[in-house]
PDB file of N, CA, C and O in Angstrom:
ATOM      1  N   MET A   1     -13.327  10.352   0.329  1.00  0.00           N
ATOM      2  CA  MET A   1     -13.194   9.319   1.337  1.00  0.00           C
ATOM      3  C   MET A   1     -11.872   8.591   1.119  1.00  0.00           C
ATOM      4  O   MET A   1     -11.525   8.211   0.001  1.00  0.00           O
ATOM      5  N   ALA A   2     -11.150   8.409   2.215  1.00  0.00           N
ATOM      6  CA  ALA A   2      -9.900   7.675   2.147  1.00  0.00           C
ATOM      7  C   ALA A   2     -10.185   6.180   2.153  1.00  0.00           C
ATOM      8  O   ALA A   2     -11.071   5.706   2.864  1.00  0.00           O
ATOM      9  N   LEU A   3      -9.448   5.473   1.378  1.00  0.00           N
ATOM     10  CA  LEU A   3      -9.503   4.012   1.340  1.00  0.00           C
ATOM     11  C   LEU A   3      -8.133   3.502   1.763  1.00  0.00           C
ATOM     12  O   LEU A   3      -7.114   3.961   1.248  1.00  0.00           O
ATOM     13  N   ILE A   4      -8.101   2.557   2.695  1.00  0.00           N
ATOM     14  CA  ILE A   4      -6.830   2.048   3.204  1.00  0.00           C
ATOM     15  C   ILE A   4      -6.729   0.559   2.884  1.00  0.00           C
ATOM     16  O   ILE A   4      -7.618  -0.219   3.231  1.00  0.00           O
ATOM     17  N   ILE A   5      -5.647   0.172   2.224  1.00  0.00           N
ATOM     18  CA  ILE A   5      -5.455  -1.234   1.894  1.00  0.00           C
ATOM     19  C   ILE A   5      -5.149  -1.992   3.174  1.00  0.00           C
ATOM     20  O   ILE A   5      -4.127  -1.747   3.816  1.00  0.00           O
ATOM     21  N   ASP A   6      -6.027  -2.907   3.544  1.00  0.00           N
ATOM     22  CA  ASP A   6      -5.862  -3.712   4.750  1.00  0.00           C
ATOM     23  C   ASP A   6      -4.984  -4.930   4.475  1.00  0.00           C
ATOM     24  O   ASP A   6      -4.041  -5.215   5.213  1.00  0.00           O
ATOM     25  N   ARG A   7      -5.314  -5.638   3.405  1.00  0.00           N
ATOM     26  CA  ARG A   7      -4.565  -6.859   3.082  1.00  0.00           C
ATOM     27  C   ARG A   7      -4.886  -7.291   1.657  1.00  0.00           C
ATOM     28  O   ARG A   7      -5.811  -6.786   1.020  1.00  0.00           O
ATOM     29  N   PHE A   8      -4.095  -8.235   1.185  1.00  0.00           N
ATOM     30  CA  PHE A   8      -4.326  -8.831  -0.125  1.00  0.00           C
ATOM     31  C   PHE A   8      -4.741 -10.277   0.074  1.00  0.00           C
ATOM     32  O   PHE A   8      -4.157 -10.998   0.884  1.00  0.00           O
ATOM     33  N   GLU A   9      -5.743 -10.689  -0.664  1.00  0.00           N
ATOM     34  CA  GLU A   9      -6.226 -12.073  -0.650  1.00  0.00           C
ATOM     35  C   GLU A   9      -6.343 -12.529  -2.095  1.00  0.00           C
ATOM     36  O   GLU A   9      -7.306 -12.204  -2.791  1.00  0.00           O
ATOM     37  N   GLY A  10      -5.355 -13.282  -2.529  1.00  0.00           N
ATOM     38  CA  GLY A  10      -5.358 -13.737  -3.916  1.00  0.00           C
ATOM     39  C   GLY A  10      -5.297 -12.559  -4.868  1.00  0.00           C
ATOM     40  O   GLY A  10      -4.364 -11.758  -4.818  1.00  0.00           O
ATOM     41  N   ARG A  11      -6.280 -12.458  -5.724  1.00  0.00           N
ATOM     42  CA  ARG A  11      -6.318 -11.384  -6.732  1.00  0.00           C
ATOM     43  C   ARG A  11      -7.024 -10.120  -6.240  1.00  0.00           C
ATOM     44  O   ARG A  11      -7.216  -9.173  -7.003  1.00  0.00           O
ATOM     45  N   LEU A  12      -7.406 -10.111  -4.974  1.00  0.00           N
ATOM     46  CA  LEU A  12      -8.156  -8.983  -4.443  1.00  0.00           C
ATOM     47  C   LEU A  12      -7.387  -8.248  -3.357  1.00  0.00           C
ATOM     48  O   LEU A  12      -6.559  -8.826  -2.653  1.00  0.00           O
ATOM     49  N   ALA A  13      -7.679  -6.969  -3.243  1.00  0.00           N
ATOM     50  CA  ALA A  13      -7.224  -6.170  -2.115  1.00  0.00           C
ATOM     51  C   ALA A  13      -8.448  -5.915  -1.244  1.00  0.00           C
ATOM     52  O   ALA A  13      -9.481  -5.458  -1.733  1.00  0.00           O
ATOM     53  N   VAL A  14      -8.328  -6.213   0.046  1.00  0.00           N
ATOM     54  CA  VAL A  14      -9.392  -5.895   0.985  1.00  0.00           C
ATOM     55  C   VAL A  14      -9.089  -4.484   1.479  1.00  0.00           C
ATOM     56  O   VAL A  14      -8.034  -4.233   2.061  1.00  0.00           O
ATOM     57  N   VAL A  15     -10.019  -3.574   1.242  1.00  0.00           N
ATOM     58  CA  VAL A  15      -9.787  -2.153   1.472  1.00  0.00           C
ATOM     59  C   VAL A  15     -10.791  -1.617   2.486  1.00  0.00           C
ATOM     60  O   VAL A  15     -12.000  -1.784   2.326  1.00  0.00           O
ATOM     61  N   GLU A  16     -10.276  -0.968   3.536  1.00  0.00           N
ATOM     62  CA  GLU A  16     -11.125  -0.360   4.546  1.00  0.00           C
ATOM     63  C   GLU A  16     -11.577   1.003   4.049  1.00  0.00           C
ATOM     64  O   GLU A  16     -10.784   1.790   3.533  1.00  0.00           O
ATOM     65  N   MET A  17     -12.865   1.266   4.213  1.00  0.00           N
ATOM     66  CA  MET A  17     -13.416   2.547   3.776  1.00  0.00           C
ATOM     67  C   MET A  17     -13.423   3.516   4.953  1.00  0.00           C
ATOM     68  O   MET A  17     -14.488   3.930   5.411  1.00  0.00           O
ATOM     69  N   ASP A  18     -12.252   3.874   5.437  1.00  0.00           N
ATOM     70  CA  ASP A  18     -12.051   4.842   6.522  1.00  0.00           C
ATOM     71  C   ASP A  18     -13.021   4.637   7.672  1.00  0.00           C
ATOM     72  O   ASP A  18     -13.723   5.559   8.090  1.00  0.00           O
ATOM     73  N   GLY A  19     -13.047   3.391   8.182  1.00  0.00           N
ATOM     74  CA  GLY A  19     -13.872   3.071   9.337  1.00  0.00           C
ATOM     75  C   GLY A  19     -15.308   2.735   9.021  1.00  0.00           C
ATOM     76  O   GLY A  19     -16.114   2.578   9.938  1.00  0.00           O
ATOM     77  N   ASP A  20     -15.652   2.619   7.757  1.00  0.00           N
ATOM     78  CA  ASP A  20     -17.033   2.383   7.348  1.00  0.00           C
ATOM     79  C   ASP A  20     -17.175   1.055   6.607  1.00  0.00           C
ATOM     80  O   ASP A  20     -17.889   0.973   5.608  1.00  0.00           O
ATOM     81  N   GLY A  21     -16.498   0.020   7.095  1.00  0.00           N
ATOM     82  CA  GLY A  21     -16.578  -1.288   6.460  1.00  0.00           C
ATOM     83  C   GLY A  21     -15.460  -1.498   5.454  1.00  0.00           C
ATOM     84  O   GLY A  21     -14.544  -0.684   5.340  1.00  0.00           O
ATOM     85  N   THR A  22     -15.551  -2.599   4.731  1.00  0.00           N
ATOM     86  CA  THR A  22     -14.525  -2.936   3.744  1.00  0.00           C
ATOM     87  C   THR A  22     -15.167  -3.241   2.389  1.00  0.00           C
ATOM     88  O   THR A  22     -16.347  -3.574   2.286  1.00  0.00           O
ATOM     89  N   ILE A  23     -14.343  -3.110   1.374  1.00  0.00           N
ATOM     90  CA  ILE A  23     -14.719  -3.514   0.024  1.00  0.00           C
ATOM     91  C   ILE A  23     -13.542  -4.282  -0.570  1.00  0.00           C
ATOM     92  O   ILE A  23     -12.412  -4.151  -0.101  1.00  0.00           O
ATOM     93  N   ASP A  24     -13.801  -5.063  -1.576  1.00  0.00           N
ATOM     94  CA  ASP A  24     -12.755  -5.775  -2.307  1.00  0.00           C
ATOM     95  C   ASP A  24     -12.526  -5.069  -3.639  1.00  0.00           C
ATOM     96  O   ASP A  24     -13.466  -4.737  -4.361  1.00  0.00           O
ATOM     97  N   ILE A  25     -11.256  -4.852  -3.941  1.00  0.00           N
ATOM     98  CA  ILE A  25     -10.885  -4.236  -5.212  1.00  0.00           C
ATOM     99  C   ILE A  25      -9.893  -5.172  -5.896  1.00  0.00           C
ATOM    100  O   ILE A  25      -8.933  -5.611  -5.264  1.00  0.00           O
ATOM    101  N   PRO A  26     -10.104  -5.485  -7.168  1.00  0.00           N
ATOM    102  CA  PRO A  26      -9.136  -6.324  -7.879  1.00  0.00           C
ATOM    103  C   PRO A  26      -7.741  -5.678  -7.840  1.00  0.00           C
ATOM    104  O   PRO A  26      -7.593  -4.482  -8.090  1.00  0.00           O
ATOM    105  N   LYS A  27      -6.739  -6.478  -7.526  1.00  0.00           N
ATOM    106  CA  LYS A  27      -5.364  -5.960  -7.444  1.00  0.00           C
ATOM    107  C   LYS A  27      -4.929  -5.288  -8.731  1.00  0.00           C
ATOM    108  O   LYS A  27      -4.165  -4.322  -8.703  1.00  0.00           O
ATOM    109  N   ASN A  28      -5.410  -5.791  -9.863  1.00  0.00           N
ATOM    110  CA  ASN A  28      -4.969  -5.217 -11.135  1.00  0.00           C
ATOM    111  C   ASN A  28      -5.538  -3.817 -11.389  1.00  0.00           C
ATOM    112  O   ASN A  28      -5.157  -3.171 -12.366  1.00  0.00           O
ATOM    113  N   GLU A  29      -6.437  -3.342 -10.532  1.00  0.00           N
ATOM    114  CA  GLU A  29      -6.950  -1.974 -10.646  1.00  0.00           C
ATOM    115  C   GLU A  29      -6.140  -0.993  -9.800  1.00  0.00           C
ATOM    116  O   GLU A  29      -6.332   0.219  -9.899  1.00  0.00           O
ATOM    117  N   LEU A  30      -5.244  -1.509  -8.976  1.00  0.00           N
ATOM    118  CA  LEU A  30      -4.420  -0.679  -8.109  1.00  0.00           C
ATOM    119  C   LEU A  30      -3.062  -0.424  -8.738  1.00  0.00           C
ATOM    120  O   LEU A  30      -2.638  -1.176  -9.616  1.00  0.00           O
ATOM    121  N   PRO A  31      -2.372   0.627  -8.302  1.00  0.00           N
ATOM    122  CA  PRO A  31      -1.000   0.814  -8.774  1.00  0.00           C
ATOM    123  C   PRO A  31      -0.151  -0.401  -8.403  1.00  0.00           C
ATOM    124  O   PRO A  31      -0.361  -1.008  -7.353  1.00  0.00           O
ATOM    125  N   VAL A  32       0.785  -0.748  -9.242  1.00  0.00           N
ATOM    126  CA  VAL A  32       1.627  -1.929  -9.041  1.00  0.00           C
ATOM    127  C   VAL A  32       2.349  -1.870  -7.696  1.00  0.00           C
ATOM    128  O   VAL A  32       2.536  -2.897  -7.045  1.00  0.00           O
ATOM    129  N   GLU A  33       2.755  -0.664  -7.281  1.00  0.00           N
ATOM    130  CA  GLU A  33       3.542  -0.525  -6.052  1.00  0.00           C
ATOM    131  C   GLU A  33       2.678  -0.460  -4.791  1.00  0.00           C
ATOM    132  O   GLU A  33       3.224  -0.314  -3.698  1.00  0.00           O
ATOM    133  N   ALA A  34       1.358  -0.564  -4.903  1.00  0.00           N
ATOM    134  CA  ALA A  34       0.469  -0.485  -3.745  1.00  0.00           C
ATOM    135  C   ALA A  34       0.761  -1.617  -2.771  1.00  0.00           C
ATOM    136  O   ALA A  34       1.004  -2.758  -3.164  1.00  0.00           O
ATOM    137  N   LYS A  35       0.728  -1.260  -1.463  1.00  0.00           N
ATOM    138  CA  LYS A  35       0.992  -2.266  -0.429  1.00  0.00           C
ATOM    139  C   LYS A  35       0.057  -2.041   0.749  1.00  0.00           C
ATOM    140  O   LYS A  35      -0.640  -1.029   0.821  1.00  0.00           O
ATOM    141  N   GLU A  36       0.052  -2.996   1.669  1.00  0.00           N
ATOM    142  CA  GLU A  36      -0.797  -2.902   2.852  1.00  0.00           C
ATOM    143  C   GLU A  36      -0.500  -1.614   3.606  1.00  0.00           C
ATOM    144  O   GLU A  36       0.658  -1.242   3.792  1.00  0.00           O
ATOM    145  N   GLY A  37      -1.554  -0.945   4.033  1.00  0.00           N
ATOM    146  CA  GLY A  37      -1.414   0.296   4.769  1.00  0.00           C
ATOM    147  C   GLY A  37      -1.456   1.547   3.913  1.00  0.00           C
ATOM    148  O   GLY A  37      -1.591   2.652   4.439  1.00  0.00           O
ATOM    149  N   ASP A  38      -1.343   1.394   2.607  1.00  0.00           N
ATOM    150  CA  ASP A  38      -1.394   2.563   1.721  1.00  0.00           C
ATOM    151  C   ASP A  38      -2.809   3.144   1.692  1.00  0.00           C
ATOM    152  O   ASP A  38      -3.802   2.416   1.698  1.00  0.00           O
ATOM    153  N   VAL A  39      -2.868   4.467   1.660  1.00  0.00           N
ATOM    154  CA  VAL A  39      -4.131   5.165   1.461  1.00  0.00           C
ATOM    155  C   VAL A  39      -4.272   5.394  -0.036  1.00  0.00           C
ATOM    156  O   VAL A  39      -3.361   5.908  -0.686  1.00  0.00           O
ATOM    157  N   ILE A  40      -5.415   5.009  -0.572  1.00  0.00           N
ATOM    158  CA  ILE A  40      -5.653   5.191  -2.002  1.00  0.00           C
ATOM    159  C   ILE A  40      -6.900   6.034  -2.195  1.00  0.00           C
ATOM    160  O   ILE A  40      -7.779   6.081  -1.335  1.00  0.00           O
ATOM    161  N   ARG A  41      -6.957   6.688  -3.320  1.00  0.00           N
ATOM    162  CA  ARG A  41      -8.121   7.509  -3.690  1.00  0.00           C
ATOM    163  C   ARG A  41      -8.440   7.228  -5.152  1.00  0.00           C
ATOM    164  O   ARG A  41      -7.555   6.940  -5.957  1.00  0.00           O
ATOM    165  N   LEU A  42      -9.713   7.319  -5.468  1.00  0.00           N
ATOM    166  CA  LEU A  42     -10.158   7.154  -6.854  1.00  0.00           C
ATOM    167  C   LEU A  42     -10.151   8.528  -7.497  1.00  0.00           C
ATOM    168  O   LEU A  42     -10.949   9.395  -7.138  1.00  0.00           O
ATOM    169  N   ILE A  43      -9.248   8.725  -8.448  1.00  0.00           N
ATOM    170  CA  ILE A  43      -9.091  10.014  -9.125  1.00  0.00           C
ATOM    171  C   ILE A  43      -9.201   9.781 -10.628  1.00  0.00           C
ATOM    172  O   ILE A  43      -8.434   9.014 -11.209  1.00  0.00           O
ATOM    173  N   ASN A  44     -10.154  10.448 -11.237  1.00  0.00           N
ATOM    174  CA  ASN A  44     -10.374  10.310 -12.687  1.00  0.00           C
ATOM    175  C   ASN A  44     -10.503   8.854 -13.114  1.00  0.00           C
ATOM    176  O   ASN A  44      -9.968   8.453 -14.147  1.00  0.00           O
ATOM    177  N   GLY A  45     -11.219   8.061 -12.309  1.00  0.00           N
ATOM    178  CA  GLY A  45     -11.476   6.670 -12.662  1.00  0.00           C
ATOM    179  C   GLY A  45     -10.331   5.709 -12.395  1.00  0.00           C
ATOM    180  O   GLY A  45     -10.407   4.535 -12.757  1.00  0.00           O
ATOM    181  N   ARG A  46      -9.258   6.204 -11.756  1.00  0.00           N
ATOM    182  CA  ARG A  46      -8.111   5.340 -11.445  1.00  0.00           C
ATOM    183  C   ARG A  46      -7.788   5.465  -9.957  1.00  0.00           C
ATOM    184  O   ARG A  46      -7.950   6.526  -9.355  1.00  0.00           O
ATOM    185  N   TYR A  47      -7.330   4.360  -9.385  1.00  0.00           N
ATOM    186  CA  TYR A  47      -6.873   4.403  -8.002  1.00  0.00           C
ATOM    187  C   TYR A  47      -5.435   4.893  -7.978  1.00  0.00           C
ATOM    188  O   TYR A  47      -4.583   4.420  -8.731  1.00  0.00           O
ATOM    189  N   GLU A  48      -5.185   5.855  -7.095  1.00  0.00           N
ATOM    190  CA  GLU A  48      -3.832   6.384  -6.924  1.00  0.00           C
ATOM    191  C   GLU A  48      -3.493   6.385  -5.443  1.00  0.00           C
ATOM    192  O   GLU A  48      -4.366   6.570  -4.595  1.00  0.00           O
ATOM    193  N   ILE A  49      -2.223   6.178  -5.143  1.00  0.00           N
ATOM    194  CA  ILE A  49      -1.765   6.208  -3.757  1.00  0.00           C
ATOM    195  C   ILE A  49      -1.638   7.657  -3.318  1.00  0.00           C
ATOM    196  O   ILE A  49      -1.021   8.474  -4.002  1.00  0.00           O
ATOM    197  N   ASP A  50      -2.226   7.967  -2.171  1.00  0.00           N
ATOM    198  CA  ASP A  50      -2.093   9.294  -1.567  1.00  0.00           C
ATOM    199  C   ASP A  50      -0.876   9.217  -0.642  1.00  0.00           C
ATOM    200  O   ASP A  50      -0.994   8.846   0.526  1.00  0.00           O
ATOM    201  N   LEU A  51       0.279   9.569  -1.172  1.00  0.00           N
ATOM    202  CA  LEU A  51       1.530   9.409  -0.435  1.00  0.00           C
ATOM    203  C   LEU A  51       1.564  10.250   0.836  1.00  0.00           C
ATOM    204  O   LEU A  51       2.032   9.783   1.875  1.00  0.00           O
ATOM    205  N   ALA A  52       1.076  11.477   0.764  1.00  0.00           N
ATOM    206  CA  ALA A  52       1.109  12.354   1.938  1.00  0.00           C
ATOM    207  C   ALA A  52       0.248  11.779   3.064  1.00  0.00           C
ATOM    208  O   ALA A  52       0.679  11.748   4.217  1.00  0.00           O
ATOM    209  N   GLU A  53      -0.951  11.330   2.741  1.00  0.00           N
ATOM    210  CA  GLU A  53      -1.836  10.778   3.766  1.00  0.00           C
ATOM    211  C   GLU A  53      -1.318   9.443   4.281  1.00  0.00           C
ATOM    212  O   GLU A  53      -1.435   9.148   5.470  1.00  0.00           O
ATOM    213  N   THR A  54      -0.749   8.638   3.398  1.00  0.00           N
ATOM    214  CA  THR A  54      -0.154   7.372   3.830  1.00  0.00           C
ATOM    215  C   THR A  54       0.973   7.637   4.815  1.00  0.00           C
ATOM    216  O   THR A  54       1.036   7.000   5.866  1.00  0.00           O
ATOM    217  N   ASP A  55       1.863   8.567   4.490  1.00  0.00           N
ATOM    218  CA  ASP A  55       2.972   8.902   5.386  1.00  0.00           C
ATOM    219  C   ASP A  55       2.473   9.454   6.712  1.00  0.00           C
ATOM    220  O   ASP A  55       3.003   9.104   7.767  1.00  0.00           O
ATOM    221  N   ARG A  56       1.452  10.319   6.672  1.00  0.00           N
ATOM    222  CA  ARG A  56       0.908  10.897   7.892  1.00  0.00           C
ATOM    223  C   ARG A  56       0.336   9.823   8.811  1.00  0.00           C
ATOM    224  O   ARG A  56       0.579   9.834  10.018  1.00  0.00           O
ATOM    225  N   ARG A  57      -0.422   8.899   8.234  1.00  0.00           N
ATOM    226  CA  ARG A  57      -1.027   7.833   9.039  1.00  0.00           C
ATOM    227  C   ARG A  57       0.019   6.868   9.581  1.00  0.00           C
ATOM    228  O   ARG A  57      -0.109   6.391  10.708  1.00  0.00           O
ATOM    229  N   ARG A  58       1.048   6.575   8.797  1.00  0.00           N
ATOM    230  CA  ARG A  58       2.109   5.689   9.291  1.00  0.00           C
ATOM    231  C   ARG A  58       2.862   6.347  10.450  1.00  0.00           C
ATOM    232  O   ARG A  58       3.181   5.687  11.439  1.00  0.00           O
ATOM    233  N   ALA A  59       3.144   7.646  10.326  1.00  0.00           N
ATOM    234  CA  ALA A  59       3.835   8.369  11.395  1.00  0.00           C
ATOM    235  C   ALA A  59       2.980   8.375  12.662  1.00  0.00           C
ATOM    236  O   ALA A  59       3.496   8.191  13.764  1.00  0.00           O
ATOM    237  N   GLU A  60       1.686   8.586  12.504  1.00  0.00           N
ATOM    238  CA  GLU A  60       0.778   8.580  13.649  1.00  0.00           C
ATOM    239  C   GLU A  60       0.754   7.208  14.320  1.00  0.00           C
ATOM    240  O   GLU A  60       0.789   7.116  15.547  1.00  0.00           O
ATOM    241  N   ALA A  61       0.696   6.149  13.525  1.00  0.00           N
ATOM    242  CA  ALA A  61       0.692   4.796  14.074  1.00  0.00           C
ATOM    243  C   ALA A  61       2.012   4.494  14.786  1.00  0.00           C
ATOM    244  O   ALA A  61       2.019   3.880  15.852  1.00  0.00           O
ATOM    245  N   ASN A  62       3.126   4.926  14.196  1.00  0.00           N
ATOM    246  CA  ASN A  62       4.430   4.712  14.834  1.00  0.00           C
ATOM    247  C   ASN A  62       4.516   5.443  16.164  1.00  0.00           C
ATOM    248  O   ASN A  62       5.053   4.909  17.135  1.00  0.00           O
ATOM    249  N   LYS A  63       3.991   6.659  16.214  1.00  0.00           N
ATOM    250  CA  LYS A  63       4.009   7.429  17.458  1.00  0.00           C
ATOM    251  C   LYS A  63       3.183   6.735  18.526  1.00  0.00           C
ATOM    252  O   LYS A  63       3.610   6.638  19.676  1.00  0.00           O
ATOM    253  N   LEU A  64       2.007   6.254  18.158  1.00  0.00           N
ATOM    254  CA  LEU A  64       1.171   5.538  19.115  1.00  0.00           C
ATOM    255  C   LEU A  64       1.866   4.292  19.638  1.00  0.00           C
ATOM    256  O   LEU A  64       1.775   3.972  20.823  1.00  0.00           O
ATOM    257  N   THR A  65       2.560   3.590  18.751  1.00  0.00           N
ATOM    258  CA  THR A  65       3.285   2.385  19.157  1.00  0.00           C
ATOM    259  C   THR A  65       4.425   2.743  20.097  1.00  0.00           C
ATOM    260  O   THR A  65       4.631   2.069  21.106  1.00  0.00           O
ATOM    261  N   GLU A  66       5.168   3.796  19.776  1.00  0.00           N
ATOM    262  CA  GLU A  66       6.263   4.237  20.643  1.00  0.00           C
ATOM    263  C   GLU A  66       5.731   4.634  22.021  1.00  0.00           C
ATOM    264  O   GLU A  66       6.310   4.260  23.041  1.00  0.00           O
ATOM    265  N   ASP A  67       4.634   5.387  22.054  1.00  0.00           N
ATOM    266  CA  ASP A  67       4.040   5.814  23.310  1.00  0.00           C
ATOM    267  C   ASP A  67       3.587   4.603  24.135  1.00  0.00           C
ATOM    268  O   ASP A  67       3.719   4.589  25.358  1.00  0.00           O
ATOM    269  N   PHE A  68       3.058   3.604  23.456  1.00  0.00           N
ATOM    270  CA  PHE A  68       2.572   2.407  24.142  1.00  0.00           C
ATOM    271  C   PHE A  68       3.711   1.665  24.833  1.00  0.00           C
ATOM    272  O   PHE A  68       3.547   1.195  25.959  1.00  0.00           O
ATOM    273  N   TRP A  69       4.849   1.557  24.181  1.00  0.00           N
ATOM    274  CA  TRP A  69       5.969   0.790  24.715  1.00  0.00           C
ATOM    275  C   TRP A  69       6.878   1.617  25.617  1.00  0.00           C
ATOM    276  O   TRP A  69       7.815   1.078  26.206  1.00  0.00           O
ATOM    277  N   SER A  70       6.617   2.910  25.734  1.00  0.00           N
ATOM    278  CA  SER A  70       7.457   3.774  26.578  1.00  0.00           C
ATOM    279  C   SER A  70       7.051   3.694  28.028  1.00  0.00           C
ATOM    280  O   SER A  70       7.651   4.356  28.875  1.00  0.00           O
TER     281      SER A  70
END
């Protein structure tokens, strides 16, 4: 399941569970470079950024935005 960082609130990251609600994850459990919109996955007990999926989703969102304003 993909987890998408929605926003940061204090020491927590509010993370969307791919359309199935949200959970809070302590920021200190995420990679230091994690930012809003990043897709993360729990691998071997650690959260890691899925760069390929993050890039794919950002490109898709940009395309939708471009189409909307065209």
